[in-house]
matplotlib code that plots the C-alpha trace (Angstrom):
import matplotlib.pyplot as plt

x = [211.5, 209.0, 205.2, 205.7, 208.7, 206.5, 203.8, 206.0, 207.2, 205.9, 205.3, 205.4, 208.9, 208.3, 210.7, 210.9, 212.3, 212.9, 214.9, 214.3, 212.2, 213.5, 215.7, 213.9, 211.7, 208.8, 210.6, 212.2, 208.6, 207.5, 210.3, 209.5, 206.4, 206.9, 209.2, 206.7, 204.4, 207.0, 207.0, 203.0, 202.9, 199.1, 200.3, 197.9, 199.4, 198.0, 198.6, 196.8, 193.6, 195.0, 197.9, 196.6, 199.8, 200.1, 197.2, 194.3, 194.7, 198.3, 201.3, 203.7, 207.4, 209.0, 210.3, 207.1, 207.1, 203.5, 201.5, 197.7, 197.2, 194.1, 193.4, 192.5, 191.7, 192.4, 194.9, 192.7, 191.2, 194.2, 193.8, 190.3, 191.6, 194.5, 193.1, 194.4, 198.1, 201.3, 202.7, 201.3, 203.2, 201.9, 203.6, 203.7, 203.0, 204.5, 200.7, 199.0, 198.0, 199.5, 197.3, 199.3, 201.6, 199.0, 198.0, 201.6, 201.6, 198.7, 199.7, 202.8, 201.0, 198.8, 202.0, 202.0, 204.9, 204.8, 206.8, 206.6, 208.0, 208.1, 209.6, 211.5, 211.8, 209.8, 210.7, 211.8, 214.3, 211.9, 211.1, 207.9, 204.5, 204.9, 207.7, 210.1, 207.8, 207.7, 211.3, 211.5, 209.3, 210.6, 212.8, 214.5, 215.0, 216.8, 217.5, 218.1, 219.5, 218.8, 221.4, 221.6, 219.8, 222.9, 226.0, 225.6, 226.0, 224.3, 221.2, 219.6, 216.8, 213.7, 213.7, 210.6, 210.5, 207.1, 206.3, 203.3, 204.1, 201.5, 203.4, 201.2, 201.9, 202.2, 204.4, 206.9, 210.1, 209.8, 208.0, 210.9, 214.6, 216.7, 219.5, 222.7, 223.0, 225.1, 222.9, 219.9, 221.3, 222.3, 218.7, 217.2, 219.2, 218.1, 214.1, 213.7]
y = [-110.8, -108.5, -109.9, -109.6, -112.2, -114.1, -114.7, -116.0, -118.8, -122.2, -123.8, -122.5, -123.3, -125.5, -124.3, -126.2, -124.2, -126.8, -127.8, -128.2, -126.0, -123.0, -123.0, -119.6, -121.7, -119.3, -115.8, -116.8, -117.6, -114.4, -112.4, -114.3, -113.3, -109.7, -109.4, -111.1, -108.1, -105.6, -107.0, -106.3, -109.8, -111.4, -113.9, -116.4, -117.7, -120.7, -122.8, -125.8, -124.8, -127.1, -124.5, -122.0, -121.4, -117.5, -117.1, -118.7, -116.3, -115.3, -116.9, -116.3, -116.9, -117.7, -114.2, -112.8, -111.7, -112.4, -112.4, -112.8, -116.5, -118.7, -121.3, -124.7, -128.4, -130.0, -128.7, -129.4, -126.3, -124.3, -124.3, -123.2, -120.2, -119.5, -119.2, -115.7, -116.1, -115.7, -117.1, -119.5, -119.7, -122.7, -122.7, -125.8, -128.1, -131.2, -131.4, -131.7, -135.2, -136.6, -134.7, -131.4, -133.2, -133.3, -129.5, -128.4, -130.5, -128.6, -124.9, -125.4, -126.3, -123.1, -121.2, -120.6, -120.4, -122.4, -121.7, -124.4, -124.2, -127.0, -129.8, -132.4, -134.5, -135.7, -135.6, -139.1, -138.2, -139.7, -138.1, -136.1, -136.5, -135.9, -133.8, -136.3, -136.6, -132.9, -132.6, -134.9, -132.7, -129.5, -127.1, -125.9, -126.9, -124.7, -126.2, -124.5, -125.2, -124.0, -124.0, -126.7, -125.9, -128.4, -127.7, -124.6, -126.5, -126.7, -128.5, -130.8, -132.2, -131.5, -133.3, -133.2, -132.6, -133.3, -137.2, -136.6, -139.6, -138.2, -137.7, -134.5, -132.0, -128.3, -126.9, -124.3, -123.7, -125.8, -128.4, -129.2, -128.7, -128.1, -130.4, -131.2, -134.8, -136.4, -134.5, -135.5, -139.4, -139.1, -138.0, -140.6, -143.3, -142.0, -141.8, -145.5]
z = [-88.9, -90.6, -91.1, -95.0, -94.7, -92.3, -94.5, -97.3, -95.6, -96.4, -93.0, -89.2, -86.9, -84.0, -80.8, -77.4, -74.2, -72.1, -68.8, -64.9, -62.8, -62.1, -65.0, -66.7, -69.4, -68.7, -68.5, -71.4, -73.3, -72.1, -73.5, -76.9, -76.7, -75.8, -79.0, -81.1, -79.9, -80.4, -84.0, -84.4, -85.1, -84.0, -80.8, -79.1, -75.4, -73.7, -70.9, -69.3, -67.0, -64.3, -63.7, -61.3, -59.1, -59.6, -61.5, -63.7, -66.6, -66.9, -67.3, -64.4, -64.1, -61.0, -60.9, -61.1, -65.2, -66.6, -69.8, -70.0, -71.2, -72.6, -70.2, -71.6, -71.0, -74.4, -76.9, -80.0, -78.5, -79.5, -83.3, -82.9, -81.1, -83.4, -86.8, -87.2, -85.2, -86.4, -83.3, -80.7, -77.3, -74.7, -71.4, -69.4, -72.5, -70.8, -68.8, -72.1, -73.5, -76.7, -78.9, -78.4, -80.9, -83.6, -82.9, -83.2, -86.5, -87.5, -86.5, -88.4, -91.6, -91.1, -91.5, -87.6, -85.4, -82.3, -78.9, -76.5, -72.8, -70.4, -68.0, -70.1, -67.0, -64.5, -61.0, -61.4, -64.1, -66.7, -70.3, -69.2, -70.9, -74.7, -74.6, -75.9, -79.4, -79.4, -79.2, -82.2, -84.1, -83.1, -85.3, -82.5, -78.7, -76.1, -73.1, -70.2, -66.8, -63.2, -60.4, -58.2, -55.0, -52.9, -54.8, -56.8, -60.2, -63.3, -62.5, -65.0, -62.8, -60.8, -57.3, -55.5, -51.9, -50.8, -50.5, -53.0, -55.4, -58.3, -61.7, -61.8, -58.7, -59.3, -56.9, -56.4, -54.4, -51.1, -53.2, -55.6, -55.7, -59.1, -58.7, -60.8, -61.8, -59.2, -56.3, -57.8, -58.1, -54.3, -53.2, -55.4, -53.6, -50.2, -51.8, -52.5]

ax = plt.figure().add_subplot(projection="3d")
ax.plot(x, y, z, "-o")
ax.set_aspect("equal")
plt.show()
């Protein structure tokens, strides 16, 4: 889409990339940001300040592709940083509180496209944070799947190997597994 066409639309578009850990969400987000940059669009990229796994000022995929990002605590900060943006990209959106919903609505009203990436379910298989509400207002949802670490089928779930029971626990391979529904349910039964 050219910048000229971009400015003629009435509202921005909200696109969500979701799925389990290791499904390629961040990699796809980075690719979409690169494509927007290739079209000379003004892009702002954000991440939650708590996510310092690979780099505190970059979004980094598990495959190590990366892009610079602004770390923030409160999603309302995104509006302040995005006044001139054509596209806003946000990684690990599940870590933001419910304010992220209103932030996305406000950005959309300002004719800004929003690309969100995050986990749709937590390690217990329950909807994660504000993701269900974001999915409801999204114009497009892309659901990605990893490969099950136990049986090599399509993985839908993130299973925590660690005994840490906090809902928000940043981790990587070794802390989490991607599991299909059958393997997830069998592990969940063993966990209880």
